[in-house]
C-alpha positions in Angstrom: -13.7 31.9 21.9 -12.9 34.8 19.8 -12.2 37.7 22.5 -11.8 36.0 25.6 -8.1 36.6 26.2 -6.2 33.8 25.1 -3.1 34.7 23.8 -3.1 37.8 26.2 -3.5 35.4 29.2 -1.5 32.7 27.7 1.9 35.2 27.5 1.4 36.5 30.8 1.0 32.8 32.8 4.2 31.6 30.5 6.1 34.3 31.7 4.7 33.6 35.4 5.6 30.4 34.9 8.7 30.8 33.1 7.2 28.1 30.1 6.9 28.5 27.0 4.2 30.4 25.0 2.5 28.8 21.7 -0.2 30.9 20.4 -1.5 28.1 17.8 -2.8 30.8 15.1 0.6 32.3 15.1 2.5 29.2 14.9 0.0 28.1 11.8 1.0 31.6 10.1 4.6 31.2 10.6 4.8 27.5 9.0 2.1 27.8 6.4 3.6 31.6 5.7 0.0 32.8 5.3 -2.1 34.9 7.4 -5.5 33.1 8.7 -7.4 34.8 6.7 -5.3 33.6 3.6 -5.8 30.3 4.5 -9.0 30.6 5.0 -9.7 32.5 1.9 -7.7 29.8 -0.1 -7.8 26.2 1.6 -11.1 26.5 3.8 -11.7 26.4 7.5 -11.4 22.7 7.9 -7.8 22.9 6.1 -7.3 25.3 8.4 -8.3 22.8 11.4 -6.4 20.2 10.3 -3.0 22.1 9.8 -3.8 23.2 13.6 -4.7 19.3 14.7 -1.0 18.4 13.1 0.7 21.1 14.8 -0.9 20.2 18.3 0.0 16.3 18.1 3.2 17.5 17.5 3.3 20.4 20.3 1.5 18.5 23.0 4.6 16.4 23.6 6.3 18.8 24.9 6.9 20.1 28.4 6.6 23.3 30.7 4.2 25.3 27.8 1.3 27.3 27.7 -0.7 26.6 24.3 -3.5 29.3 23.3 -5.7 27.2 20.9 -8.2 28.6 18.6 -11.8 28.7 19.1 -12.8 25.5 16.9 -10.0 23.2 18.1 -12.5 21.7 20.2 -14.5 20.5 17.3 -12.5 17.3 17.4 -13.2 15.7 20.0 -9.7 14.0 19.8 -8.3 17.5 20.2 -9.9 17.5 23.7 -8.8 14.4 24.3 -5.0 15.0 23.6 -4.9 17.9 25.3 -6.7 16.9 28.6 -3.6 13.8 28.3 -0.8 15.9 28.3 -2.3 19.0 30.5 -5.1 21.1 31.8 -8.1 22.1 29.7 -8.9 25.5 30.7 -12.2 27.2 29.0 -12.0 30.9 29.1 -15.4 32.7 28.7 -16.8 36.1 28.5 -20.1 37.3 27.3 -20.8 37.8 23.6 -21.1 41.8 24.1 -17.6 41.4 25.9 -16.7 39.6 22.9 -17.9 42.0 20.5 -16.3 45.1 22.4 -12.8 43.3 22.4 -12.7 42.0 18.7 -13.6 45.5 16.9 -10.2 45.8 15.4 -9.1 42.3 15.2 -7.3 40.5 12.7 -10.4 37.7 13.0 -13.0 40.3 11.7 -13.1 38.5 8.3 -15.3 35.5 9.9 -18.0 37.4 10.3 -19.9 37.9 7.0 -23.0 39.0 9.3 -24.6 39.8 12.9 -21.3 39.3 14.9 -23.4 39.0 17.9 -25.6 36.3 15.9 -22.5 34.6 14.9 -20.9 34.3 18.5 -24.1 33.0 20.0 -24.3 30.5 17.3 -20.7 29.3 17.9 -20.8 29.3 21.6 -24.4 27.5 21.2 -22.7 25.0 19.0 -19.6 24.2 20.9 -20.8 24.2 24.8 -20.9 20.6 25.3 -17.5 20.5 23.8 -16.4 23.5 25.8 -17.6 22.1 29.0 -15.1 19.2 28.9 -12.7 21.6 29.9 -10.9 21.0 33.0 -11.7 24.1 34.4 -14.1 27.2 33.3 -13.1 30.8 33.8 -14.7 33.8 33.1 -12.5 36.7 32.1 -14.9 39.6 31.3 -14.7 41.5 34.8 -11.1 40.2 35.2 -7.4 41.7 34.5 -5.3 39.5 32.4 -3.2 39.2 35.3 -5.8 38.2 37.1 -6.8 35.7 35.3 -3.3 34.2 34.5 -2.8 34.1 38.5 -5.7 31.8 39.1 -4.9 29.4 36.5 -1.3 29.4 38.0 -3.3 28.5 41.5 -5.6 26.2 39.9 -2.5 24.3 38.0 -0.2 24.3 41.1 -3.4 23.4 43.5 -4.4 20.5 41.1 -1.3 18.6 42.0 -0.1 18.0 38.3 2.4 21.0 38.1 5.5 22.2 40.6 6.5 25.8 40.4 
């Protein structure tokens, strides 16, 4: 979900692992040479998610990378399956009040054309079943990004899938 700390934690985790870091939103913006807001306004949300899927399919073939996906990537169950087939899927969560505080100056404010609290609650309710398909749920509200990254690293190591 927007505001949980995916990009911040992802960068820290990638550095700790000495792996590459890919922020899906930044990658879409770079490849299509437009901001997420411009893409939404010109082509619509579904076109943005189609762009993400194409990129995810390509980058998921790589190794030793941390990928921060947008909150909507789980709307397509095939994306969840692809991520889980090629790595571990972590769901970072935080209470809506925390998310509201974190997105005050976010470039994603354009997504909110009404009551932010209601919109976030609706998104969470709509995607809860999909988010629960993640391998691991981590709450970020009361933890520093460094602590969250360290917890993810430990879980990944303990899974036996990865050696660092």
